[in-house]
C-alpha positions in Angstrom: -120.5 -21.4 38.0 -124.2 -21.1 37.8 -126.2 -22.8 35.1 -129.4 -21.1 33.9 -131.9 -23.4 32.4 -135.2 -22.9 30.6 -137.5 -25.9 31.2 -140.4 -26.0 28.6 -143.5 -28.2 29.0 -144.1 -30.2 25.8 -147.7 -29.3 25.1 -149.9 -28.4 22.2 -151.6 -25.4 23.6 -151.3 -21.8 22.4 -149.8 -20.7 25.7 -146.2 -21.5 26.4 -145.5 -23.0 29.7 -141.9 -22.8 31.0 -139.7 -22.0 34.0 -136.3 -20.4 34.1 -134.1 -21.7 36.9 -130.6 -21.2 38.2 -128.6 -24.0 39.8 -124.9 -24.6 40.6 -123.0 -26.6 38.0 -121.8 -29.0 40.7 -125.3 -29.8 41.8 -126.8 -33.2 40.8 -129.5 -34.0 38.3 -131.6 -34.9 41.4 -131.3 -31.3 42.5 -132.5 -30.2 39.1 -135.3 -32.8 39.2 -136.4 -31.3 42.6 -136.5 -27.7 41.4 -138.4 -28.7 38.2 -141.1 -30.6 40.2 -141.4 -27.8 42.7 -141.6 -25.0 40.1 -144.3 -26.8 38.1 -146.3 -27.7 41.1 -145.7 -31.5 41.3 -145.2 -33.3 44.6 -142.1 -35.2 43.3 -143.4 -38.6 44.3 -143.5 -40.1 40.8 -140.7 -41.8 38.8 -138.7 -39.5 36.6 -135.8 -39.6 34.2 -133.5 -37.3 32.3 -132.4 -38.2 28.8 -129.3 -36.8 27.1 -130.4 -35.0 23.9 -128.9 -33.6 20.7 -129.9 -30.4 18.9 -132.9 -32.2 17.2 -134.2 -33.2 20.7 -133.6 -36.9 20.0 -133.8 -39.0 23.2 -130.4 -40.5 24.2 -129.0 -42.1 27.3 -131.3 -42.3 30.3 -130.4 -41.1 33.8 -133.1 -42.2 36.2 -134.2 -41.3 39.7 -134.1 -44.9 40.9 -132.3 -48.0 39.6 -134.9 -50.4 38.5 -132.5 -52.5 36.3 -131.8 -56.1 37.1 -128.0 -55.6 37.2 -127.9 -52.3 39.0 -126.3 -50.7 36.0 -128.6 -47.6 35.6 -127.1 -44.2 35.8 -128.7 -42.3 38.7 -129.6 -38.7 39.1 -128.2 -38.4 42.6 -124.8 -39.6 41.4 -124.6 -37.4 38.3 -123.4 -33.8 38.5 -124.9 -31.3 36.1 -121.4 -30.3 34.7 -120.8 -34.0 33.8 -123.7 -34.1 31.3 -124.4 -30.4 30.4 -121.9 -27.9 29.0 -121.4 -25.5 26.1 -121.3 -28.4 23.6 -124.1 -30.4 25.1 -126.9 -28.1 26.2 -130.1 -30.1 25.9 -131.8 -32.7 28.1 -135.3 -34.2 28.0 -137.0 -34.7 31.3 -139.9 -37.1 31.8 -141.9 -37.0 35.0 -144.6 -39.6 36.0 -144.3 -42.4 33.4 -148.1 -43.0 33.5 -148.9 -39.4 32.6 -145.7 -38.8 30.6 -145.2 -35.1 31.6 -142.4 -34.3 29.1 -140.1 -31.2 29.4 -137.4 -29.8 27.2 -134.5 -28.6 29.4 -132.0 -26.3 27.8 -128.9 -24.7 29.2 -129.4 -21.0 28.3 -126.5 -19.4 30.0 -123.5 -20.0 32.3 -122.8 -17.1 34.8 -120.8 -16.4 37.9 -122.3 -17.2 41.2 -123.7 -14.0 43.0 -123.3 -13.5 46.7 -126.5 -13.3 48.7 -128.5 -15.7 46.4 -129.7 -19.1 47.3 -129.4 -21.8 44.7 -131.3 -23.5 43.1 -133.3 -20.4 42.3 -136.6 -20.0 40.3 -136.0 -17.0 38.2 -139.1 -16.7 36.0 -142.5 -18.4 35.5 -144.5 -18.4 32.3 -147.9 -20.1 31.8 -150.2 -22.3 33.9 -149.6 -26.1 34.1 -152.7 -27.9 32.7 -154.6 -30.2 35.0 -153.6 -33.3 32.9 -150.5 -34.1 31.0 -150.7 -33.4 27.2 -151.4 -36.5 25.2 -148.5 -38.1 23.4 -148.6 -39.4 19.9 -146.2 -42.3 19.5 -145.4 -42.5 15.8 -142.8 -44.4 14.1 -140.5 -42.7 11.6 -141.8 -42.8 8.1 -139.3 -45.4 6.8 -140.3 -47.2 3.6 -137.1 -49.2 3.3 -138.7 -52.5 4.5 -141.5 -54.3 2.7 -142.4 -57.7 4.0 -143.9 -58.7 0.6 -140.8 -57.9 -1.5 -139.7 -61.5 -1.8 -140.1 -61.7 -5.6 -142.7 -64.5 -5.3 -145.7 -64.4 -7.6 -148.5 -65.3 -5.3 -150.8 -65.8 -8.2 -148.6 -68.6 -9.6 -149.7 -71.3 -7.2 -147.9 -74.2 -9.0 -144.5 -72.7 -8.3 -144.9 -71.7 -4.7 -143.5 -75.0 -3.4 -145.9 -75.4 -0.5 -145.0 -79.0 0.0 -141.3 -78.4 -0.2 -141.3 -75.5 2.4 -144.0 -76.8 4.7 -143.0 -77.0 8.3 
């Protein structure tokens, strides 16, 4: 079977920048990495990772290009077939290229079709938009979670006589 993916650059411009590609379901994530870098005009020499994702595009398990872990336990692109991580129930991946620039892409399985004779795969089907010269800036924001307040210890800091400084002094 052939997987058809839409790969969308995460950017804040008015113009959508995406590529539609076809690739065999038995190809590896490294093969998908190669078609993504080529179709967006990158040389492919930078570190990259795929992340499993849910419908809200939350970043899950990492599958990297190279194993940089101390215990050689990282899941690698060249050892991971597409059909082992993407299927009808799991259609989304996040792809990050060049960890200094943080080019981020949303990769979504759009369709599964029969392989056609006479076509070479992977295949770049459609191109929309120009890739900007620099990666879009990323804003790293924490979730707005007000459940923790470091000052909620029920101490009256204005009542100096009962703060027990001597008793609790290190």
